[in-house]
PDB file of the backbone (N, CA, C, O) and the ligand in Angstrom, with CONECT records:
HET     ZN  A 101       1
ATOM      1  N   MET A   1      55.850 -21.393 -25.569  1.00  0.00           N
ATOM      2  CA  MET A   1      54.760 -22.355 -25.425  1.00  0.00           C
ATOM      3  C   MET A   1      53.550 -21.918 -26.246  1.00  0.00           C
ATOM      4  O   MET A   1      53.070 -20.787 -26.170  1.00  0.00           O
ATOM      5  N   LEU A   2      53.108 -22.852 -27.006  1.00  0.00           N
ATOM      6  CA  LEU A   2      51.969 -22.504 -27.855  1.00  0.00           C
ATOM      7  C   LEU A   2      50.648 -22.751 -27.133  1.00  0.00           C
ATOM      8  O   LEU A   2      50.378 -23.798 -26.545  1.00  0.00           O
ATOM      9  N   ARG A   3      49.885 -21.731 -27.230  1.00  0.00           N
ATOM     10  CA  ARG A   3      48.563 -21.869 -26.624  1.00  0.00           C
ATOM     11  C   ARG A   3      47.549 -22.314 -27.673  1.00  0.00           C
ATOM     12  O   ARG A   3      47.549 -21.835 -28.807  1.00  0.00           O
ATOM     13  N   PRO A   4      46.712 -23.212 -27.279  1.00  0.00           N
ATOM     14  CA  PRO A   4      45.660 -23.563 -28.255  1.00  0.00           C
ATOM     15  C   PRO A   4      44.748 -22.365 -28.504  1.00  0.00           C
ATOM     16  O   PRO A   4      44.385 -21.613 -27.599  1.00  0.00           O
ATOM     17  N   ASN A   5      44.410 -22.237 -29.744  1.00  0.00           N
ATOM     18  CA  ASN A   5      43.551 -21.095 -30.082  1.00  0.00           C
ATOM     19  C   ASN A   5      42.205 -21.183 -29.361  1.00  0.00           C
ATOM     20  O   ASN A   5      41.453 -22.152 -29.462  1.00  0.00           O
ATOM     21  N   LYS A   6      41.963 -20.102 -28.632  1.00  0.00           N
ATOM     22  CA  LYS A   6      40.671 -20.067 -27.959  1.00  0.00           C
ATOM     23  C   LYS A   6      39.576 -19.794 -28.979  1.00  0.00           C
ATOM     24  O   LYS A   6      39.728 -18.962 -29.874  1.00  0.00           O
ATOM     25  N   PRO A   7      38.511 -20.484 -28.830  1.00  0.00           N
ATOM     26  CA  PRO A   7      37.406 -20.160 -29.738  1.00  0.00           C
ATOM     27  C   PRO A   7      36.926 -18.727 -29.478  1.00  0.00           C
ATOM     28  O   PRO A   7      36.704 -18.313 -28.339  1.00  0.00           O
ATOM     29  N   SER A   8      36.781 -18.006 -30.560  1.00  0.00           N
ATOM     30  CA  SER A   8      36.382 -16.608 -30.378  1.00  0.00           C
ATOM     31  C   SER A   8      35.000 -16.535 -29.750  1.00  0.00           C
ATOM     32  O   SER A   8      34.066 -17.250 -30.116  1.00  0.00           O
ATOM     33  N   ARG A   9      34.927 -15.645 -28.802  1.00  0.00           N
ATOM     34  CA  ARG A   9      33.659 -15.518 -28.096  1.00  0.00           C
ATOM     35  C   ARG A   9      32.594 -14.908 -29.001  1.00  0.00           C
ATOM     36  O   ARG A   9      32.882 -14.089 -29.875  1.00  0.00           O
ATOM     37  N   PRO A  10      31.387 -15.322 -28.770  1.00  0.00           N
ATOM     38  CA  PRO A  10      30.312 -14.649 -29.514  1.00  0.00           C
ATOM     39  C   PRO A  10      30.228 -13.181 -29.103  1.00  0.00           C
ATOM     40  O   PRO A  10      30.676 -12.788 -28.026  1.00  0.00           O
ATOM     41  N   SER A  11      29.658 -12.407 -29.970  1.00  0.00           N
ATOM     42  CA  SER A  11      29.606 -10.967 -29.709  1.00  0.00           C
ATOM     43  C   SER A  11      28.997 -10.694 -28.343  1.00  0.00           C
ATOM     44  O   SER A  11      28.087 -11.380 -27.877  1.00  0.00           O
ATOM     45  N   ARG A  12      29.535  -9.680 -27.742  1.00  0.00           N
ATOM     46  CA  ARG A  12      29.080  -9.333 -26.401  1.00  0.00           C
ATOM     47  C   ARG A  12      27.577  -9.119 -26.360  1.00  0.00           C
ATOM     48  O   ARG A  12      26.939  -8.726 -27.337  1.00  0.00           O
ATOM     49  N   PHE A  13      27.057  -9.394 -25.194  1.00  0.00           N
ATOM     50  CA  PHE A  13      25.647  -9.114 -25.030  1.00  0.00           C
ATOM     51  C   PHE A  13      25.424  -7.606 -25.111  1.00  0.00           C
ATOM     52  O   PHE A  13      26.240  -6.823 -24.624  1.00  0.00           O
ATOM     53  N   PRO A  14      24.345  -7.217 -25.712  1.00  0.00           N
ATOM     54  CA  PRO A  14      24.082  -5.771 -25.725  1.00  0.00           C
ATOM     55  C   PRO A  14      23.848  -5.270 -24.307  1.00  0.00           C
ATOM     56  O   PRO A  14      23.397  -6.012 -23.434  1.00  0.00           O
ATOM     57  N   LYS A  15      24.158  -4.024 -24.101  1.00  0.00           N
ATOM     58  CA  LYS A  15      24.000  -3.461 -22.767  1.00  0.00           C
ATOM     59  C   LYS A  15      22.564  -3.602 -22.297  1.00  0.00           C
ATOM     60  O   LYS A  15      21.611  -3.585 -23.076  1.00  0.00           O
ATOM     61  N   LYS A  16      22.459  -3.740 -21.013  1.00  0.00           N
ATOM     62  CA  LYS A  16      21.131  -3.854 -20.424  1.00  0.00           C
ATOM     63  C   LYS A  16      20.287  -2.656 -20.825  1.00  0.00           C
ATOM     64  O   LYS A  16      20.675  -1.499 -20.662  1.00  0.00           O
ATOM     65  N   GLN A  17      19.139  -2.979 -21.347  1.00  0.00           N
ATOM     66  CA  GLN A  17      18.292  -1.875 -21.776  1.00  0.00           C
ATOM     67  C   GLN A  17      17.141  -1.701 -20.807  1.00  0.00           C
ATOM     68  O   GLN A  17      16.298  -2.583 -20.639  1.00  0.00           O
ATOM     69  N   TYR A  18      17.130  -0.553 -20.183  1.00  0.00           N
ATOM     70  CA  TYR A  18      16.015  -0.229 -19.331  1.00  0.00           C
ATOM     71  C   TYR A  18      14.951   0.411 -20.214  1.00  0.00           C
ATOM     72  O   TYR A  18      15.236   0.929 -21.294  1.00  0.00           O
ATOM     73  N   PHE A  19      13.746   0.361 -19.733  1.00  0.00           N
ATOM     74  CA  PHE A  19      12.706   0.956 -20.560  1.00  0.00           C
ATOM     75  C   PHE A  19      12.992   2.443 -20.726  1.00  0.00           C
ATOM     76  O   PHE A  19      13.323   3.163 -19.784  1.00  0.00           O
ATOM     77  N   SER A  20      12.848   2.847 -21.953  1.00  0.00           N
ATOM     78  CA  SER A  20      13.319   4.185 -22.285  1.00  0.00           C
ATOM     79  C   SER A  20      12.394   5.259 -21.730  1.00  0.00           C
ATOM     80  O   SER A  20      11.213   5.345 -22.066  1.00  0.00           O
ATOM     81  N   LYS A  21      12.979   6.055 -20.882  1.00  0.00           N
ATOM     82  CA  LYS A  21      12.264   7.218 -20.382  1.00  0.00           C
ATOM     83  C   LYS A  21      13.109   8.409 -20.764  1.00  0.00           C
ATOM     84  O   LYS A  21      14.327   8.315 -20.913  1.00  0.00           O
ATOM     85  N   LYS A  22      12.441   9.521 -20.917  1.00  0.00           N
ATOM     86  CA  LYS A  22      13.204  10.710 -21.267  1.00  0.00           C
ATOM     87  C   LYS A  22      14.173  11.040 -20.141  1.00  0.00           C
ATOM     88  O   LYS A  22      13.817  11.028 -18.962  1.00  0.00           O
ATOM     89  N   LYS A  23      15.386  11.329 -20.530  1.00  0.00           N
ATOM     90  CA  LYS A  23      16.440  11.497 -19.531  1.00  0.00           C
ATOM     91  C   LYS A  23      16.537  12.931 -19.040  1.00  0.00           C
ATOM     92  O   LYS A  23      17.543  13.610 -19.248  1.00  0.00           O
ATOM     93  N   TYR A  24      15.503  13.368 -18.401  1.00  0.00           N
ATOM     94  CA  TYR A  24      15.630  14.627 -17.698  1.00  0.00           C
ATOM     95  C   TYR A  24      14.740  14.591 -16.468  1.00  0.00           C
ATOM     96  O   TYR A  24      13.787  13.816 -16.379  1.00  0.00           O
ATOM     97  N   CYS A  25      15.070  15.424 -15.558  1.00  0.00           N
ATOM     98  CA  CYS A  25      14.333  15.408 -14.303  1.00  0.00           C
ATOM     99  C   CYS A  25      12.959  16.026 -14.508  1.00  0.00           C
ATOM    100  O   CYS A  25      12.828  17.213 -14.810  1.00  0.00           O
ATOM    101  N   SER A  26      11.950  15.204 -14.340  1.00  0.00           N
ATOM    102  CA  SER A  26      10.589  15.691 -14.573  1.00  0.00           C
ATOM    103  C   SER A  26      10.152  16.658 -13.472  1.00  0.00           C
ATOM    104  O   SER A  26       9.247  17.471 -13.664  1.00  0.00           O
ATOM    105  N   PHE A  27      10.807  16.554 -12.326  1.00  0.00           N
ATOM    106  CA  PHE A  27      10.452  17.452 -11.228  1.00  0.00           C
ATOM    107  C   PHE A  27      11.020  18.845 -11.479  1.00  0.00           C
ATOM    108  O   PHE A  27      10.387  19.859 -11.185  1.00  0.00           O
ATOM    109  N   CYS A  28      12.229  18.866 -12.031  1.00  0.00           N
ATOM    110  CA  CYS A  28      12.825  20.157 -12.379  1.00  0.00           C
ATOM    111  C   CYS A  28      12.006  20.812 -13.478  1.00  0.00           C
ATOM    112  O   CYS A  28      11.789  22.023 -13.483  1.00  0.00           O
ATOM    113  N   LYS A  29      11.567  19.993 -14.393  1.00  0.00           N
ATOM    114  CA  LYS A  29      10.798  20.493 -15.523  1.00  0.00           C
ATOM    115  C   LYS A  29       9.511  21.151 -15.047  1.00  0.00           C
ATOM    116  O   LYS A  29       9.126  22.215 -15.533  1.00  0.00           O
ATOM    117  N   ASP A  30       8.858  20.510 -14.096  1.00  0.00           N
ATOM    118  CA  ASP A  30       7.609  21.054 -13.563  1.00  0.00           C
ATOM    119  C   ASP A  30       7.839  22.055 -12.436  1.00  0.00           C
ATOM    120  O   ASP A  30       6.900  22.601 -11.857  1.00  0.00           O
ATOM    121  N   ARG A  31       9.102  22.271 -12.152  1.00  0.00           N
ATOM    122  CA  ARG A  31       9.501  23.221 -11.097  1.00  0.00           C
ATOM    123  C   ARG A  31       8.872  22.867  -9.746  1.00  0.00           C
ATOM    124  O   ARG A  31       8.342  23.716  -9.029  1.00  0.00           O
ATOM    125  N   ILE A  32       8.959  21.591  -9.442  1.00  0.00           N
ATOM    126  CA  ILE A  32       8.482  21.124  -8.139  1.00  0.00           C
ATOM    127  C   ILE A  32       9.656  21.171  -7.172  1.00  0.00           C
ATOM    128  O   ILE A  32      10.707  20.584  -7.429  1.00  0.00           O
ATOM    129  N   ARG A  33       9.475  21.858  -6.081  1.00  0.00           N
ATOM    130  CA  ARG A  33      10.570  21.963  -5.111  1.00  0.00           C
ATOM    131  C   ARG A  33      10.486  20.850  -4.075  1.00  0.00           C
ATOM    132  O   ARG A  33      11.494  20.251  -3.700  1.00  0.00           O
ATOM    133  N   PHE A  34       9.287  20.590  -3.629  1.00  0.00           N
ATOM    134  CA  PHE A  34       9.119  19.553  -2.628  1.00  0.00           C
ATOM    135  C   PHE A  34       8.132  18.511  -3.138  1.00  0.00           C
ATOM    136  O   PHE A  34       7.020  18.824  -3.565  1.00  0.00           O
ATOM    137  N   ILE A  35       8.574  17.280  -3.078  1.00  0.00           N
ATOM    138  CA  ILE A  35       7.739  16.196  -3.564  1.00  0.00           C
ATOM    139  C   ILE A  35       6.789  15.755  -2.459  1.00  0.00           C
ATOM    140  O   ILE A  35       7.197  15.447  -1.339  1.00  0.00           O
ATOM    141  N   ASP A  36       5.529  15.736  -2.810  1.00  0.00           N
ATOM    142  CA  ASP A  36       4.509  15.389  -1.830  1.00  0.00           C
ATOM    143  C   ASP A  36       4.313  13.876  -1.798  1.00  0.00           C
ATOM    144  O   ASP A  36       4.036  13.247  -2.819  1.00  0.00           O
ATOM    145  N   TYR A  37       4.461  13.314  -0.615  1.00  0.00           N
ATOM    146  CA  TYR A  37       4.308  11.859  -0.512  1.00  0.00           C
ATOM    147  C   TYR A  37       2.866  11.430  -0.669  1.00  0.00           C
ATOM    148  O   TYR A  37       2.577  10.257  -0.909  1.00  0.00           O
ATOM    149  N   LYS A  38       1.952  12.394  -0.532  1.00  0.00           N
ATOM    150  CA  LYS A  38       0.531  12.059  -0.642  1.00  0.00           C
ATOM    151  C   LYS A  38       0.110  11.793  -2.085  1.00  0.00           C
ATOM    152  O   LYS A  38      -0.919  11.173  -2.351  1.00  0.00           O
ATOM    153  N   LYS A  39       0.941  12.282  -3.009  1.00  0.00           N
ATOM    154  CA  LYS A  39       0.636  12.027  -4.417  1.00  0.00           C
ATOM    155  C   LYS A  39       1.211  10.671  -4.818  1.00  0.00           C
ATOM    156  O   LYS A  39       2.170  10.573  -5.582  1.00  0.00           O
ATOM    157  N   SER A  40       0.594   9.652  -4.280  1.00  0.00           N
ATOM    158  CA  SER A  40       1.132   8.312  -4.496  1.00  0.00           C
ATOM    159  C   SER A  40       1.059   7.886  -5.956  1.00  0.00           C
ATOM    160  O   SER A  40       1.838   7.050  -6.414  1.00  0.00           O
ATOM    161  N   SER A  41       0.109   8.477  -6.678  1.00  0.00           N
ATOM    162  CA  SER A  41      -0.008   8.117  -8.088  1.00  0.00           C
ATOM    163  C   SER A  41       1.214   8.592  -8.876  1.00  0.00           C
ATOM    164  O   SER A  41       1.645   7.951  -9.834  1.00  0.00           O
ATOM    165  N   GLU A  42       1.758   9.730  -8.446  1.00  0.00           N
ATOM    166  CA  GLU A  42       2.961  10.236  -9.108  1.00  0.00           C
ATOM    167  C   GLU A  42       4.176   9.409  -8.705  1.00  0.00           C
ATOM    168  O   GLU A  42       5.042   9.099  -9.523  1.00  0.00           O
ATOM    169  N   LEU A  43       4.215   9.065  -7.442  1.00  0.00           N
ATOM    170  CA  LEU A  43       5.340   8.272  -6.951  1.00  0.00           C
ATOM    171  C   LEU A  43       5.346   6.886  -7.579  1.00  0.00           C
ATOM    172  O   LEU A  43       6.393   6.261  -7.752  1.00  0.00           O
ATOM    173  N   GLY A  44       4.171   6.435  -7.909  1.00  0.00           N
ATOM    174  CA  GLY A  44       4.030   5.093  -8.465  1.00  0.00           C
ATOM    175  C   GLY A  44       4.845   4.864  -9.726  1.00  0.00           C
ATOM    176  O   GLY A  44       5.257   3.742 -10.019  1.00  0.00           O
ATOM    177  N   SER A  45       5.074   5.938 -10.467  1.00  0.00           N
ATOM    178  CA  SER A  45       5.842   5.793 -11.706  1.00  0.00           C
ATOM    179  C   SER A  45       7.343   5.711 -11.437  1.00  0.00           C
ATOM    180  O   SER A  45       8.135   5.485 -12.352  1.00  0.00           O
ATOM    181  N   TYR A  46       7.722   5.896 -10.187  1.00  0.00           N
ATOM    182  CA  TYR A  46       9.145   5.837  -9.842  1.00  0.00           C
ATOM    183  C   TYR A  46       9.495   4.614  -9.020  1.00  0.00           C
ATOM    184  O   TYR A  46      10.608   4.497  -8.506  1.00  0.00           O
ATOM    185  N   ILE A  47       8.554   3.714  -8.900  1.00  0.00           N
ATOM    186  CA  ILE A  47       8.860   2.462  -8.209  1.00  0.00           C
ATOM    187  C   ILE A  47       8.509   1.287  -9.104  1.00  0.00           C
ATOM    188  O   ILE A  47       7.615   1.354  -9.947  1.00  0.00           O
ATOM    189  N   LEU A  48       9.238   0.228  -8.891  1.00  0.00           N
ATOM    190  CA  LEU A  48       9.005  -0.970  -9.672  1.00  0.00           C
ATOM    191  C   LEU A  48       7.805  -1.724  -9.110  1.00  0.00           C
ATOM    192  O   LEU A  48       7.264  -1.389  -8.056  1.00  0.00           O
ATOM    193  N   GLU A  49       7.417  -2.741  -9.845  1.00  0.00           N
ATOM    194  CA  GLU A  49       6.318  -3.575  -9.385  1.00  0.00           C
ATOM    195  C   GLU A  49       6.650  -4.212  -8.049  1.00  0.00           C
ATOM    196  O   GLU A  49       5.779  -4.455  -7.214  1.00  0.00           O
ATOM    197  N   THR A  50       7.926  -4.471  -7.876  1.00  0.00           N
ATOM    198  CA  THR A  50       8.364  -5.118  -6.637  1.00  0.00           C
ATOM    199  C   THR A  50       8.431  -4.140  -5.474  1.00  0.00           C
ATOM    200  O   THR A  50       8.673  -4.535  -4.333  1.00  0.00           O
ATOM    201  N   GLY A  51       8.216  -2.865  -5.767  1.00  0.00           N
ATOM    202  CA  GLY A  51       8.238  -1.865  -4.714  1.00  0.00           C
ATOM    203  C   GLY A  51       9.558  -1.155  -4.577  1.00  0.00           C
ATOM    204  O   GLY A  51       9.723  -0.274  -3.734  1.00  0.00           O
ATOM    205  N   LYS A  52      10.501  -1.546  -5.416  1.00  0.00           N
ATOM    206  CA  LYS A  52      11.816  -0.914  -5.357  1.00  0.00           C
ATOM    207  C   LYS A  52      11.777   0.463  -6.006  1.00  0.00           C
ATOM    208  O   LYS A  52      11.026   0.708  -6.950  1.00  0.00           O
ATOM    209  N   ILE A  53      12.600   1.344  -5.478  1.00  0.00           N
ATOM    210  CA  ILE A  53      12.696   2.678  -6.051  1.00  0.00           C
ATOM    211  C   ILE A  53      13.628   2.617  -7.254  1.00  0.00           C
ATOM    212  O   ILE A  53      14.728   2.070  -7.175  1.00  0.00           O
ATOM    213  N   LEU A  54      13.184   3.172  -8.342  1.00  0.00           N
ATOM    214  CA  LEU A  54      14.016   3.180  -9.546  1.00  0.00           C
ATOM    215  C   LEU A  54      15.208   4.110  -9.343  1.00  0.00           C
ATOM    216  O   LEU A  54      15.056   5.212  -8.815  1.00  0.00           O
ATOM    217  N   PRO A  55      16.392   3.668  -9.761  1.00  0.00           N
ATOM    218  CA  PRO A  55      17.561   4.530  -9.621  1.00  0.00           C
ATOM    219  C   PRO A  55      17.490   5.742 -10.529  1.00  0.00           C
ATOM    220  O   PRO A  55      16.809   5.741 -11.554  1.00  0.00           O
ATOM    221  N   ALA A  56      18.210   6.771 -10.127  1.00  0.00           N
ATOM    222  CA  ALA A  56      18.157   8.034 -10.862  1.00  0.00           C
ATOM    223  C   ALA A  56      18.656   7.878 -12.285  1.00  0.00           C
ATOM    224  O   ALA A  56      18.201   8.573 -13.194  1.00  0.00           O
ATOM    225  N   ARG A  57      19.593   6.964 -12.473  1.00  0.00           N
ATOM    226  CA  ARG A  57      20.140   6.793 -13.820  1.00  0.00           C
ATOM    227  C   ARG A  57      19.116   6.216 -14.783  1.00  0.00           C
ATOM    228  O   ARG A  57      19.266   6.322 -16.000  1.00  0.00           O
ATOM    229  N   VAL A  58      18.090   5.615 -14.242  1.00  0.00           N
ATOM    230  CA  VAL A  58      17.032   5.072 -15.090  1.00  0.00           C
ATOM    231  C   VAL A  58      16.006   6.150 -15.403  1.00  0.00           C
ATOM    232  O   VAL A  58      15.610   6.345 -16.553  1.00  0.00           O
ATOM    233  N   THR A  59      15.592   6.832 -14.366  1.00  0.00           N
ATOM    234  CA  THR A  59      14.518   7.807 -14.544  1.00  0.00           C
ATOM    235  C   THR A  59      15.026   9.163 -15.006  1.00  0.00           C
ATOM    236  O   THR A  59      14.277   9.961 -15.569  1.00  0.00           O
ATOM    237  N   GLY A  60      16.308   9.416 -14.761  1.00  0.00           N
ATOM    238  CA  GLY A  60      16.871  10.697 -15.155  1.00  0.00           C
ATOM    239  C   GLY A  60      16.614  11.790 -14.138  1.00  0.00           C
ATOM    240  O   GLY A  60      16.840  12.970 -14.405  1.00  0.00           O
ATOM    241  N   THR A  61      16.145  11.392 -12.981  1.00  0.00           N
ATOM    242  CA  THR A  61      15.894  12.360 -11.923  1.00  0.00           C
ATOM    243  C   THR A  61      17.222  12.890 -11.385  1.00  0.00           C
ATOM    244  O   THR A  61      18.186  12.138 -11.239  1.00  0.00           O
ATOM    245  N   CYS A  62      17.262  14.168 -11.097  1.00  0.00           N
ATOM    246  CA  CYS A  62      18.490  14.749 -10.574  1.00  0.00           C
ATOM    247  C   CYS A  62      18.680  14.339  -9.116  1.00  0.00           C
ATOM    248  O   CYS A  62      17.753  13.857  -8.465  1.00  0.00           O
ATOM    249  N   ALA A  63      19.881  14.536  -8.626  1.00  0.00           N
ATOM    250  CA  ALA A  63      20.230  14.071  -7.285  1.00  0.00           C
ATOM    251  C   ALA A  63      19.341  14.701  -6.224  1.00  0.00           C
ATOM    252  O   ALA A  63      18.906  14.046  -5.276  1.00  0.00           O
ATOM    253  N   TYR A  64      19.085  15.983  -6.411  1.00  0.00           N
ATOM    254  CA  TYR A  64      18.270  16.714  -5.450  1.00  0.00           C
ATOM    255  C   TYR A  64      16.882  16.102  -5.327  1.00  0.00           C
ATOM    256  O   TYR A  64      16.378  15.865  -4.229  1.00  0.00           O
ATOM    257  N   HIS A  65      16.284  15.855  -6.479  1.00  0.00           N
ATOM    258  CA  HIS A  65      14.937  15.330  -6.464  1.00  0.00           C
ATOM    259  C   HIS A  65      14.890  13.838  -6.148  1.00  0.00           C
ATOM    260  O   HIS A  65      13.916  13.337  -5.584  1.00  0.00           O
ATOM    261  N   GLN A  66      15.950  13.146  -6.519  1.00  0.00           N
ATOM    262  CA  GLN A  66      15.993  11.709  -6.225  1.00  0.00           C
ATOM    263  C   GLN A  66      15.976  11.482  -4.715  1.00  0.00           C
ATOM    264  O   GLN A  66      15.329  10.563  -4.213  1.00  0.00           O
ATOM    265  N   LYS A  67      16.692  12.331  -4.017  1.00  0.00           N
ATOM    266  CA  LYS A  67      16.750  12.225  -2.569  1.00  0.00           C
ATOM    267  C   LYS A  67      15.371  12.495  -1.967  1.00  0.00           C
ATOM    268  O   LYS A  67      14.911  11.793  -1.066  1.00  0.00           O
ATOM    269  N   GLN A  68      14.736  13.529  -2.492  1.00  0.00           N
ATOM    270  CA  GLN A  68      13.392  13.862  -2.019  1.00  0.00           C
ATOM    271  C   GLN A  68      12.402  12.765  -2.368  1.00  0.00           C
ATOM    272  O   GLN A  68      11.505  12.432  -1.594  1.00  0.00           O
ATOM    273  N   LEU A  69      12.594  12.226  -3.540  1.00  0.00           N
ATOM    274  CA  LEU A  69      11.691  11.181  -4.024  1.00  0.00           C
ATOM    275  C   LEU A  69      11.761   9.952  -3.134  1.00  0.00           C
ATOM    276  O   LEU A  69      10.738   9.397  -2.734  1.00  0.00           O
ATOM    277  N   SER A  70      12.991   9.535  -2.829  1.00  0.00           N
ATOM    278  CA  SER A  70      13.161   8.352  -1.987  1.00  0.00           C
ATOM    279  C   SER A  70      12.567   8.592  -0.601  1.00  0.00           C
ATOM    280  O   SER A  70      11.993   7.693   0.013  1.00  0.00           O
ATOM    281  N   LYS A  71      12.717   9.805  -0.135  1.00  0.00           N
ATOM    282  CA  LYS A  71      12.165  10.163   1.166  1.00  0.00           C
ATOM    283  C   LYS A  71      10.639  10.099   1.113  1.00  0.00           C
ATOM    284  O   LYS A  71       9.984   9.564   2.007  1.00  0.00           O
ATOM    285  N   ALA A  72      10.104  10.661   0.043  1.00  0.00           N
ATOM    286  CA  ALA A  72       8.660  10.700  -0.127  1.00  0.00           C
ATOM    287  C   ALA A  72       8.085   9.301  -0.263  1.00  0.00           C
ATOM    288  O   ALA A  72       7.017   8.999   0.271  1.00  0.00           O
ATOM    289  N   ILE A  73       8.798   8.459  -0.978  1.00  0.00           N
ATOM    290  CA  ILE A  73       8.321   7.089  -1.179  1.00  0.00           C
ATOM    291  C   ILE A  73       8.324   6.342   0.149  1.00  0.00           C
ATOM    292  O   ILE A  73       7.400   5.591   0.462  1.00  0.00           O
ATOM    293  N   LYS A  74       9.390   6.569   0.925  1.00  0.00           N
ATOM    294  CA  LYS A  74       9.472   5.897   2.208  1.00  0.00           C
ATOM    295  C   LYS A  74       8.365   6.374   3.149  1.00  0.00           C
ATOM    296  O   LYS A  74       7.800   5.597   3.919  1.00  0.00           O
ATOM    297  N   GLN A  75       8.073   7.670   3.066  1.00  0.00           N
ATOM    298  CA  GLN A  75       6.973   8.206   3.869  1.00  0.00           C
ATOM    299  C   GLN A  75       5.650   7.610   3.428  1.00  0.00           C
ATOM    300  O   GLN A  75       4.817   7.223   4.247  1.00  0.00           O
ATOM    301  N   ALA A  76       5.479   7.544   2.123  1.00  0.00           N
ATOM    302  CA  ALA A  76       4.240   7.015   1.565  1.00  0.00           C
ATOM    303  C   ALA A  76       4.045   5.558   1.955  1.00  0.00           C
ATOM    304  O   ALA A  76       2.927   5.108   2.202  1.00  0.00           O
ATOM    305  N   ARG A  77       5.156   4.831   2.004  1.00  0.00           N
ATOM    306  CA  ARG A  77       5.087   3.434   2.425  1.00  0.00           C
ATOM    307  C   ARG A  77       4.618   3.337   3.872  1.00  0.00           C
ATOM    308  O   ARG A  77       3.785   2.509   4.240  1.00  0.00           O
ATOM    309  N   HIS A  78       5.185   4.209   4.653  1.00  0.00           N
ATOM    310  CA  HIS A  78       4.852   4.195   6.075  1.00  0.00           C
ATOM    311  C   HIS A  78       3.383   4.518   6.291  1.00  0.00           C
ATOM    312  O   HIS A  78       2.728   3.991   7.190  1.00  0.00           O
ATOM    313  N   MET A  79       2.890   5.402   5.438  1.00  0.00           N
ATOM    314  CA  MET A  79       1.484   5.778   5.545  1.00  0.00           C
ATOM    315  C   MET A  79       0.576   4.804   4.792  1.00  0.00           C
ATOM    316  O   MET A  79      -0.629   5.021   4.661  1.00  0.00           O
ATOM    317  N   ALA A  80       1.183   3.743   4.311  1.00  0.00           N
ATOM    318  CA  ALA A  80       0.456   2.685   3.595  1.00  0.00           C
ATOM    319  C   ALA A  80      -0.214   3.192   2.322  1.00  0.00           C
ATOM    320  O   ALA A  80      -1.235   2.654   1.894  1.00  0.00           O
ATOM    321  N   LEU A  81       0.358   4.217   1.728  1.00  0.00           N
ATOM    322  CA  LEU A  81      -0.169   4.707   0.456  1.00  0.00           C
ATOM    323  C   LEU A  81       0.334   3.841  -0.691  1.00  0.00           C
ATOM    324  O   LEU A  81      -0.362   3.617  -1.681  1.00  0.00           O
ATOM    325  N   ILE A  82       1.567   3.360  -0.528  1.00  0.00           N
ATOM    326  CA  ILE A  82       2.103   2.401  -1.504  1.00  0.00           C
ATOM    327  C   ILE A  82       2.648   1.208  -0.738  1.00  0.00           C
ATOM    328  O   ILE A  82       3.029   1.300   0.429  1.00  0.00           O
ATOM    329  N   LYS A  83       2.670   0.106  -1.429  1.00  0.00           N
ATOM    330  CA  LYS A  83       3.076  -1.127  -0.752  1.00  0.00           C
ATOM    331  C   LYS A  83       4.593  -1.206  -0.648  1.00  0.00           C
ATOM    332  O   LYS A  83       5.321  -0.587  -1.424  1.00  0.00           O
ATOM    333  N   PHE A  84       5.041  -1.966   0.308  1.00  0.00           N
ATOM    334  CA  PHE A  84       6.477  -2.161   0.492  1.00  0.00           C
ATOM    335  C   PHE A  84       7.031  -3.035  -0.616  1.00  0.00           C
ATOM    336  O   PHE A  84       7.860  -2.605  -1.418  1.00  0.00           O
ATOM    337  N   ILE A  85       6.565  -4.246  -0.643  1.00  0.00           N
ATOM    338  CA  ILE A  85       7.017  -5.189  -1.675  1.00  0.00           C
ATOM    339  C   ILE A  85       5.840  -6.002  -2.140  1.00  0.00           C
ATOM    340  O   ILE A  85       4.861  -6.213  -1.425  1.00  0.00           O
ATOM    341  N   GLU A  86       5.975  -6.447  -3.361  1.00  0.00           N
ATOM    342  CA  GLU A  86       4.963  -7.338  -3.920  1.00  0.00           C
ATOM    343  C   GLU A  86       4.998  -8.657  -3.159  1.00  0.00           C
ATOM    344  O   GLU A  86       6.053  -9.269  -2.991  1.00  0.00           O
ATOM    345  N   SER A  87       3.850  -9.072  -2.715  1.00  0.00           N
ATOM    346  CA  SER A  87       3.806 -10.341  -1.975  1.00  0.00           C
ATOM    347  C   SER A  87       4.110 -11.502  -2.912  1.00  0.00           C
ATOM    348  O   SER A  87       3.662 -11.541  -4.058  1.00  0.00           O
ATOM    349  N   ARG A  88       4.853 -12.403  -2.411  1.00  0.00           N
ATOM    350  CA  ARG A  88       5.247 -13.562  -3.210  1.00  0.00           C
ATOM    351  C   ARG A  88       4.045 -14.445  -3.496  1.00  0.00           C
ATOM    352  O   ARG A  88       3.151 -14.632  -2.671  1.00  0.00           O
ATOM    353  N   ARG A  89       4.075 -14.970  -4.695  1.00  0.00           N
ATOM    354  CA  ARG A  89       2.972 -15.854  -5.080  1.00  0.00           C
ATOM    355  C   ARG A  89       3.420 -17.312  -4.941  1.00  0.00           C
ATOM    356  O   ARG A  89       4.527 -17.681  -5.333  1.00  0.00           O
ATOM    357  N   GLY A  90       2.574 -18.088  -4.401  1.00  0.00           N
ATOM    358  CA  GLY A  90       2.843 -19.508  -4.296  1.00  0.00           C
ATOM    359  C   GLY A  90       3.776 -19.893  -3.160  1.00  0.00           C
ATOM    360  O   GLY A  90       4.073 -21.074  -2.978  1.00  0.00           O
TER     361      GLY A  90
HETATM  362 ZN    ZN A 101      15.283  17.709 -10.386  1.00  0.00          ZN2+
END
């Protein structure tokens, strides 16, 4: 049975590009053992505008620090140092 020739698909979409950050753990680099939730300004660079925590594969944070980071962010949220989610507009 002859199949009609499928039109060739256009070239694949390029892989999702996250904003380029250096791919190494900045906490390891600075030799930080425990991430302080009170330093909300530092934590701010690891959360999105929507309040989501950036995954480790984006920031390059190691597993050890990513776990601490998420904990710290959650603590900071609880202490109202950073917001939970961006309030919807309209
Ligand atoms: Zn690390």
